[in-house]
C-alpha positions as CSV (number, residue, x, y, z in Angstrom):
1,X,0.0,0.0,0.0
2,X,2.7,2.5,1.0
3,X,4.9,1.9,-2.1
4,X,2.2,1.3,-4.7
5,X,-1.0,3.1,-3.6
6,X,0.3,6.1,-1.8
7,X,-0.8,5.1,1.7
8,X,0.6,7.2,4.5
9,X,2.3,9.8,2.2
10,X,3.7,6.9,0.2
11,X,4.5,6.3,-3.4
12,X,3.1,5.0,-6.7
13,X,6.0,2.8,-7.9
14,X,3.8,0.1,-9.4
15,X,6.0,-2.6,-7.9
16,X,5.0,-6.0,-9.4
17,X,7.4,-8.5,-7.9
18,X,7.6,-9.0,-4.1
19,X,10.2,-11.3,-2.7
20,X,9.6,-12.7,0.8
21,X,12.7,-12.3,2.9
22,X,16.4,-12.7,2.1
23,X,18.5,-15.9,2.4
24,X,16.6,-17.5,5.3
25,X,19.0,-20.4,5.1
26,X,21.7,-18.2,6.7
27,X,21.7,-17.4,10.4
28,X,22.8,-13.9,9.7
29,X,19.4,-13.2,8.0
30,X,17.0,-15.7,9.7
31,X,17.2,-17.1,13.2
32,X,14.1,-19.3,12.9
33,X,13.6,-22.7,11.4
34,X,12.7,-23.6,7.9
35,X,9.2,-24.3,9.1
36,X,9.0,-20.8,10.6
37,X,9.9,-19.4,7.2
38,X,7.3,-21.5,5.5
39,X,4.7,-20.1,7.9
40,X,5.8,-16.6,7.2
41,X,5.5,-17.2,3.5
42,X,2.1,-18.8,4.0
43,X,0.7,-15.8,5.9
44,X,2.4,-13.2,3.7
45,X,1.4,-14.6,0.3
46,X,-2.2,-15.0,1.3
47,X,-2.4,-11.5,2.7
48,X,-0.8,-9.9,-0.3
49,X,-2.9,-11.9,-2.8
50,X,-6.1,-10.9,-0.9
51,X,-5.0,-7.2,-1.2
52,X,-3.9,-7.4,-4.9
53,X,-4.1,-10.7,-6.8
54,X,-2.0,-9.2,-9.6
55,X,1.1,-9.0,-7.5
56,X,3.8,-11.6,-8.2
57,X,4.9,-13.1,-4.9
58,X,8.0,-15.3,-4.6
59,X,10.8,-16.7,-2.5
60,X,12.6,-18.3,-0.7
61,X,15.6,-16.3,-1.9
62,X,17.9,-19.1,-0.8
63,X,21.7,-18.5,-0.8
64,X,22.3,-22.0,-1.9
65,X,20.3,-24.4,-4.1
66,X,21.9,-27.3,-2.2
67,X,19.7,-26.5,0.8
68,X,17.0,-29.3,0.8
69,X,14.8,-27.3,3.2
70,X,14.6,-24.2,0.9
71,X,14.3,-26.1,-2.4
72,X,12.4,-29.3,-2.5
73,X,11.2,-28.8,1.2
74,X,9.8,-25.4,0.4
75,X,8.1,-26.5,-2.8
76,X,6.6,-29.6,-1.1
77,X,5.2,-27.4,1.6
78,X,3.6,-25.0,-1.0
79,X,2.2,-27.9,-3.0
80,X,0.7,-29.6,0.1
81,X,-0.9,-26.3,1.3
82,X,-2.0,-25.3,-2.2
83,X,-0.1,-21.9,-1.9
84,X,0.8,-19.8,-5.0
85,X,4.4,-19.3,-6.1
86,X,4.8,-16.8,-8.9
87,X,8.6,-17.0,-8.9
88,X,11.3,-19.0,-7.2
89,X,14.2,-16.9,-6.2
90,X,17.8,-18.0,-5.4
91,X,21.3,-16.6,-5.2
92,X,24.7,-17.9,-6.4
93,X,28.3,-16.6,-6.3
94,X,30.1,-19.1,-8.4
95,X,33.5,-20.3,-9.5
96,X,32.4,-20.7,-13.1
97,X,29.4,-19.5,-15.2
98,X,28.6,-23.1,-15.9
99,X,27.8,-23.6,-12.2
100,X,25.1,-21.0,-12.4
101,X,23.8,-22.5,-15.6
102,X,23.5,-26.0,-14.1
103,X,21.9,-24.6,-10.9
104,X,19.3,-22.8,-13.0
105,X,18.5,-26.0,-14.9
106,X,18.2,-27.8,-11.6
107,X,15.7,-25.3,-10.3
108,X,13.7,-25.4,-13.5
109,X,13.5,-29.2,-13.2
110,X,12.4,-29.0,-9.5
111,X,9.7,-26.5,-10.3
112,X,8.3,-28.6,-13.0
113,X,8.5,-31.8,-10.9
114,X,6.4,-30.2,-8.1
115,X,3.8,-28.9,-10.6
116,X,5.0,-25.3,-10.7
117,X,5.3,-25.2,-14.4
118,X,4.3,-21.6,-14.8
119,X,6.4,-20.4,-11.9
120,X,9.2,-18.1,-13.0
121,X,12.8,-19.0,-12.3
122,X,14.6,-15.9,-11.1
123,X,18.2,-15.6,-9.8
124,X,18.1,-12.4,-7.7
125,X,21.8,-12.3,-6.8
126,X,24.7,-13.6,-8.9
127,X,28.3,-12.9,-9.4
128,X,31.7,-14.4,-9.3
129,X,32.8,-16.3,-6.1
130,X,32.8,-13.8,-3.3
131,X,36.2,-15.1,-2.1
132,X,37.8,-14.2,-5.5
133,X,40.6,-11.6,-5.0
134,X,39.3,-8.0,-5.6
135,X,41.4,-7.4,-8.6
136,X,39.7,-10.4,-10.4
137,X,36.3,-8.9,-9.6
138,X,37.4,-5.6,-11.2
139,X,39.4,-6.8,-14.2
140,X,38.9,-8.7,-17.5
141,X,38.6,-12.0,-15.7
142,X,35.2,-11.0,-14.3
143,X,34.3,-9.3,-17.6
144,X,34.7,-12.7,-19.3
145,X,32.9,-14.4,-16.4
146,X,30.0,-12.0,-16.9
147,X,29.9,-12.4,-20.7
148,X,30.0,-16.2,-20.4
149,X,27.3,-16.1,-17.8
150,X,25.0,-13.9,-19.8
151,X,25.5,-16.1,-22.8
152,X,24.9,-19.3,-20.9
153,X,21.8,-17.9,-19.3
154,X,20.0,-17.8,-22.6
155,X,19.6,-21.6,-22.5
156,X,19.4,-22.1,-18.7
157,X,15.6,-22.0,-18.3
158,X,16.1,-18.7,-16.4
159,X,13.5,-16.0,-16.6
160,X,15.5,-13.2,-15.0
161,X,19.0,-12.8,-13.5
162,X,19.8,-9.8,-11.2
163,X,23.4,-9.1,-10.8
164,X,24.8,-7.9,-7.4
165,X,25.7,-5.1,-7.5
166,X,25.8,-1.8,-9.5
167,X,27.7,0.9,-7.6
168,X,30.7,0.4,-5.4
169,X,30.5,0.9,-1.6
170,X,33.3,3.3,-0.7
171,X,34.6,1.0,2.1
172,X,38.3,0.4,1.7
173,X,38.1,-2.6,4.1
174,X,35.5,-4.2,2.0
175,X,37.6,-3.8,-1.1
176,X,40.8,-5.0,0.6
177,X,39.0,-8.2,1.7
178,X,37.6,-8.6,-1.8
179,X,33.9,-8.0,-1.0
180,X,33.3,-5.3,-3.6
181,X,31.2,-6.8,-6.3
182,X,30.2,-3.7,-8.2
183,X,30.2,-2.8,-11.9
184,X,31.0,0.9,-11.3
185,X,33.1,2.9,-8.8
186,X,31.3,4.9,-6.2
187,X,31.6,8.0,-8.5
188,X,30.2,6.1,-11.5
189,X,33.3,5.1,-13.5
190,X,33.1,1.8,-15.4
191,X,34.9,-1.2,-14.2
192,X,35.9,-3.7,-16.9
193,X,33.1,-6.2,-16.1
194,X,30.5,-3.5,-16.9
195,X,31.7,-3.6,-20.5
196,X,30.3,-7.1,-20.8
197,X,26.9,-5.5,-20.4
198,X,27.6,-2.9,-23.0
199,X,28.5,-5.6,-25.4
200,X,25.4,-7.6,-24.6
201,X,23.4,-4.4,-25.1
202,X,24.8,-4.0,-28.6
203,X,24.0,-7.6,-29.4
204,X,20.5,-7.7,-28.1
205,X,19.4,-4.2,-29.0
206,X,20.8,-4.1,-32.6
207,X,20.7,-7.8,-33.5
208,X,17.9,-9.3,-31.5
209,X,17.1,-12.3,-33.8
210,X,19.3,-15.2,-32.6
211,X,21.2,-17.0,-35.2
212,X,21.9,-20.8,-35.2
213,X,25.4,-21.7,-34.0
214,X,27.1,-25.0,-33.4
215,X,26.1,-26.6,-30.1
216,X,27.9,-24.9,-27.2
217,X,29.3,-26.6,-24.1
218,X,29.6,-23.8,-21.5
219,X,31.5,-26.2,-19.2
220,X,34.5,-25.6,-21.5
221,X,34.9,-22.0,-20.2
222,X,34.1,-20.6,-23.7
223,X,30.7,-19.4,-24.8
224,X,29.4,-17.8,-28.0
225,X,26.2,-16.3,-29.4
226,X,25.2,-14.5,-32.5
227,X,22.3,-12.4,-33.7
228,X,21.0,-10.5,-36.7
229,X,18.9,-7.3,-36.9
230,X,15.2,-7.6,-37.9
231,X,16.0,-5.6,-41.1
232,X,19.0,-7.8,-41.9
233,X,21.4,-4.8,-41.8
234,X,23.6,-5.9,-38.9
235,X,25.1,-9.2,-37.6
236,X,26.7,-9.5,-34.2
237,X,28.9,-12.3,-32.7
238,X,30.0,-12.5,-29.1
239,X,32.7,-15.0,-28.1
240,X,34.0,-15.1,-24.6
241,X,36.7,-17.1,-22.8
242,X,36.5,-17.2,-19.0
243,X,38.9,-19.8,-17.9
244,X,39.9,-22.0,-20.8
245,X,43.4,-22.0,-22.3
246,X,44.1,-19.7,-25.2
247,X,42.1,-21.2,-28.0
248,X,42.2,-20.8,-31.8
249,X,38.8,-20.7,-33.4
250,X,37.5,-20.3,-37.0
251,X,34.4,-18.2,-37.6
252,X,32.4,-19.0,-40.7
253,X,29.3,-17.1,-41.7
254,X,27.4,-18.1,-44.8
255,X,24.5,-16.6,-46.7
256,X,25.1,-13.1,-45.5
257,X,22.1,-11.2,-46.8
258,X,23.9,-8.4,-48.7
259,X,24.9,-8.2,-52.4
260,X,27.2,-5.4,-51.8
261,X,30.4,-4.9,-49.7
262,X,30.0,-4.7,-46.0
263,X,32.1,-3.6,-43.0
264,X,33.5,-6.0,-40.4
265,X,34.5,-4.5,-37.1
266,X,36.3,-6.5,-34.3
267,X,36.2,-5.3,-30.7
268,X,38.3,-6.6,-27.8
269,X,37.9,-6.6,-24.1
270,X,40.9,-7.6,-22.0
271,X,43.0,-5.9,-19.3
272,X,44.4,-3.5,-21.9
273,X,41.4,-2.9,-24.1
274,X,38.0,-1.6,-23.0
275,X,35.8,-2.8,-25.8
276,X,38.1,-1.2,-28.3
277,X,38.2,-1.7,-32.1
278,X,41.1,-4.0,-32.8
279,X,40.4,-4.5,-36.5
280,X,38.2,-2.9,-39.2
281,X,37.9,-4.1,-42.8
282,X,35.7,-4.0,-45.9
283,X,34.5,-7.4,-47.2
284,X,33.2,-8.0,-50.7
285,X,31.9,-11.6,-50.5
286,X,28.7,-13.2,-49.3
287,X,30.7,-15.3,-46.8
288,X,32.9,-14.3,-43.9
289,X,35.7,-16.6,-42.7
290,X,38.3,-15.7,-40.1
291,X,40.6,-17.6,-37.7
292,X,41.5,-15.9,-34.4
293,X,43.0,-16.8,-31.1
294,X,40.8,-16.2,-28.1
295,X,42.9,-15.7,-25.0
296,X,41.9,-16.6,-21.5
297,X,39.8,-13.8,-19.8
298,X,39.2,-12.2,-23.2
299,X,36.0,-11.2,-25.1
300,X,35.7,-10.8,-28.8
301,X,32.8,-8.9,-30.2
302,X,32.3,-8.8,-34.0
303,X,29.9,-6.6,-35.9
304,X,29.2,-7.0,-39.6
305,X,27.1,-4.2,-41.2
306,X,26.1,-2.9,-44.5
307,X,25.4,0.5,-43.0
308,X,27.7,3.3,-42.0
309,X,26.9,3.0,-38.3
310,X,28.9,0.9,-35.9
311,X,28.8,0.5,-32.1
312,X,30.8,3.0,-30.1
313,X,33.9,1.8,-28.2
314,X,33.5,1.1,-24.5
315,X,33.8,3.7,-21.8
316,X,37.3,4.1,-20.1
317,X,37.6,1.9,-17.1
318,X,38.8,2.5,-13.6
319,X,42.4,1.5,-12.7
320,X,42.9,-1.1,-10.0
321,X,44.9,0.2,-7.0
322,X,48.4,-1.2,-6.6
323,X,47.6,-2.7,-3.2
324,X,44.8,-4.8,-4.7
325,X,47.0,-6.1,-7.5
326,X,49.5,-7.7,-5.0
327,X,49.0,-11.5,-5.3
328,X,51.1,-12.0,-2.2
329,X,48.2,-10.7,-0.1
330,X,45.7,-13.2,-1.5
331,X,46.0,-15.8,1.4
332,X,45.7,-13.0,4.0
333,X,42.6,-11.3,2.4
334,X,41.0,-14.7,1.7
335,X,41.4,-15.7,5.4
336,X,39.9,-12.4,6.5
337,X,37.0,-12.9,4.1
338,X,36.2,-16.4,5.4
339,X,36.4,-15.2,9.0
340,X,34.0,-12.4,8.3
341,X,31.5,-14.6,6.5
342,X,31.6,-17.1,9.4
343,X,31.1,-14.3,12.0
344,X,28.2,-12.7,10.1
345,X,26.4,-15.7,8.6
346,X,27.4,-18.6,10.8
């Protein structure tokens, strides 16, 4: 009422999705039992649906899909009590994009198994492993992690994925330990991982029709996706390498829908290039064949166009402070991080 209907000098935000609680499987957020949470959800969802049936209500916002209580246990309770679940929410900070992919497929299977076929599968927090050193959260490694994740999500049975987080908390202690998961500095400067979103924006906005590609195995650490514009004027290809060895690949595009010459533009994201043009050429054939080497923690974005317009290069990125680049501090900062997580979450 307060946020949607203006009650008590409130607002009119038209909020549709309401998530019940946050990570009740962790002691730092919930001191009751799983049954206590189930009861909270029961009372809350019935109250909210009685007030406005159009609201989408979900949970349990679990920090781990390995928790039986907050996956199959939660779904079993809902099914037995005939309670609605508009979306199932979960979090994951992963070592690889493939881990999030497989987790999403697991959740989708669970939902269908318990009869929640129309329930949305929403990851409401995701990022690289929180114990990863801070430099690898800010550099091209996390950019490649992000691009590989966004690509793998397209086939993960996932309805939405909400990355944590946007803007940096200006706490030096948090950054030293490695707990800053932001895409931008506190004053709005891009970090390298944010460029993965810029790249995906170019892909989905300009070339939203997905093209057929060879079957992809995201567990390899390399992902790829391609699209074409609805008016057939632009083609985009995104190829990302998170943690595979440097790999040579051949890109072959056939039946390009232009009878005239076109422009091929290659962009690169690594620790020295912020979505910068690395190559630009004019092509006079109806096919496009190249062989490139995709290095670890690199992203290749290729745009083919028969127009004069090409995507802008990425924004300049923030430098990583010298102290955070010292690998000798990794065991110390990791130990501090583990200790803090234990103290806060149990």
